[in-house]
C-alpha positions as CSV (number, residue, x, y, z in Angstrom):
1,M,69.0,1.0,17.0
2,N,66.1,-1.2,15.9
3,S,66.5,-4.8,15.0
4,P,66.2,-5.8,11.3
5,A,62.7,-7.2,12.2
6,Q,61.6,-3.7,13.2
7,D,59.7,-1.3,10.9
8,Y,61.6,2.0,11.1
9,R,58.6,4.1,10.4
10,N,56.7,3.2,13.6
11,G,58.8,0.8,15.6
12,L,56.4,-2.2,15.1
13,P,57.6,-5.7,14.5
14,Q,57.7,-6.6,10.8
15,E,55.0,-9.4,11.3
16,E,52.6,-6.8,12.8
17,V,53.2,-4.3,10.0
18,E,52.5,-7.0,7.4
19,S,49.3,-8.0,9.2
20,R,48.1,-4.4,9.0
21,K,48.5,-4.2,5.3
22,V,45.4,-3.6,3.2
23,P,44.2,-6.8,1.5
24,F,44.1,-6.8,-2.3
25,W,40.3,-6.6,-2.5
26,G,40.4,-3.5,-0.2
27,R,42.5,-1.5,-2.6
28,A,41.2,0.4,-5.6
29,V,42.6,-2.0,-8.1
30,G,41.1,-4.9,-6.3
31,A,37.7,-3.2,-6.1
32,V,37.7,-2.5,-9.8
33,L,38.7,-6.1,-10.6
34,F,36.0,-7.4,-8.1
35,S,33.4,-5.3,-9.9
36,I,34.4,-6.5,-13.3
37,I,34.2,-10.1,-12.1
38,F,30.7,-9.5,-10.8
39,V,29.6,-7.7,-14.0
40,L,30.9,-10.7,-16.1
41,M,29.1,-13.1,-13.7
42,I,25.8,-11.3,-14.0
43,F,26.2,-11.1,-17.8
44,F,27.0,-14.8,-18.0
45,V,24.0,-15.8,-15.8
46,S,21.7,-13.6,-17.8
47,S,23.0,-14.7,-21.2
48,T,22.8,-18.4,-20.2
49,A,19.2,-17.9,-19.1
50,D,18.4,-16.2,-22.5
51,L,20.1,-19.0,-24.5
52,F,18.3,-21.7,-22.4
53,L,14.9,-20.2,-22.8
54,L,15.3,-19.4,-26.5
55,H,16.6,-22.9,-27.0
56,E,13.3,-24.2,-25.4
57,H,11.4,-22.0,-27.9
58,E,9.9,-19.6,-25.4
59,T,8.7,-16.3,-26.6
60,P,11.2,-13.5,-26.6
61,R,9.1,-11.5,-24.0
62,I,9.2,-14.4,-21.5
63,T,12.9,-14.9,-22.1
64,I,13.7,-11.2,-21.6
65,E,11.6,-10.9,-18.4
66,F,13.0,-14.1,-16.9
67,S,16.5,-13.0,-17.7
68,D,15.8,-9.6,-16.2
69,G,14.4,-11.2,-13.1
70,I,17.5,-13.4,-12.6
71,S,19.8,-10.3,-13.1
72,A,17.8,-8.3,-10.7
73,A,18.0,-11.0,-8.0
74,V,21.7,-11.4,-8.4
75,I,22.2,-7.6,-8.2
76,G,19.9,-7.4,-5.2
77,V,21.9,-10.1,-3.4
78,L,25.2,-8.3,-4.2
79,C,23.8,-4.9,-3.0
80,Y,22.6,-6.5,0.2
81,W,26.1,-8.0,0.7
82,L,27.8,-4.7,0.1
83,V,25.5,-2.8,2.5
84,R,26.1,-5.4,5.2
85,L,29.8,-5.2,4.7
86,H,29.7,-1.4,5.0
87,Q,27.6,-1.6,8.2
88,E,30.0,-4.1,9.7
89,R,33.0,-1.9,8.9
90,R,31.2,1.1,10.4
91,Q,30.4,-0.8,13.5
92,H,34.0,-2.0,13.9
93,L,35.2,1.6,13.4
94,R,32.7,2.9,16.0
95,H,34.0,0.3,18.5
96,K,37.5,1.4,17.9
97,L,36.6,5.0,18.5
98,E,34.8,4.1,21.8
99,V,37.9,2.2,23.0
100,I,40.1,5.2,22.1
101,A,37.8,7.6,23.9
102,D,37.8,5.3,26.9
103,M,41.6,5.1,26.8
104,N,41.8,8.9,26.5
105,H,39.5,9.3,29.6
106,H,41.6,6.9,31.8
107,V,45.0,8.4,30.8
108,R,43.9,12.0,31.2
109,N,42.4,11.3,34.7
110,A,45.6,9.5,35.7
111,L,47.8,12.3,34.4
112,Q,45.7,14.9,36.1
113,V,46.4,13.3,39.5
114,I,50.1,13.2,38.7
115,S,50.2,16.8,37.6
116,L,48.4,18.1,40.7
117,T,50.8,16.4,43.1
118,S,54.0,18.2,44.0
119,H,56.2,15.4,42.8
120,G,55.7,13.1,45.8
121,K,56.7,14.8,49.0
122,T,54.4,12.7,51.2
123,K,53.6,9.0,51.2
124,E,50.0,9.7,50.1
125,E,51.2,11.7,47.1
126,I,53.6,8.9,46.1
127,A,50.9,6.3,46.5
128,A,48.6,8.5,44.3
129,I,51.3,8.8,41.7
130,R,51.9,5.1,41.7
131,E,48.2,4.4,41.4
132,S,47.9,6.8,38.5
133,V,50.8,5.2,36.8
134,G,49.2,1.8,37.4
135,R,46.0,3.1,35.8
136,I,47.9,4.3,32.8
137,Q,49.7,1.0,32.4
138,W,46.3,-0.8,32.8
139,A,44.7,1.3,30.1
140,L,47.6,0.8,27.8
141,K,47.7,-3.0,28.4
142,E,44.0,-3.7,28.6
143,L,42.3,-1.2,26.3
144,L,44.7,-0.7,23.4
145,P,44.8,-4.4,22.3
146,K,41.0,-4.2,21.8
147,I,41.6,-1.7,19.0
């Protein structure tokens, strides 16, 4: 039976399960709230620029173009930030898949050696089985934590 600190769904310690939870900004509600905050921020910056320029008695055309320029710059920075975040996530996922593929390769090779032996009748076969088991343990210990 699992201890109270174990998650019954997957046998992981509770601390590890909590660390794997999706952060608030990664959920749909967080993304919507994040978008609303940025929309309000862009509106506030644009409106402040309009009020400042109109207060300085600039022509409406200059005011509108300056405000549009500020809004475009803020939106451009936000788009760049989102694209970089997306690229970093893809790179991280690609790295995880490479580690999983490497892990699969090592475990399959070790299991193939074990399956081809006739369950250790000679010392060489027993040594091959132990070596294969050691390679599986190495792969599990060294490669899986990299994910």
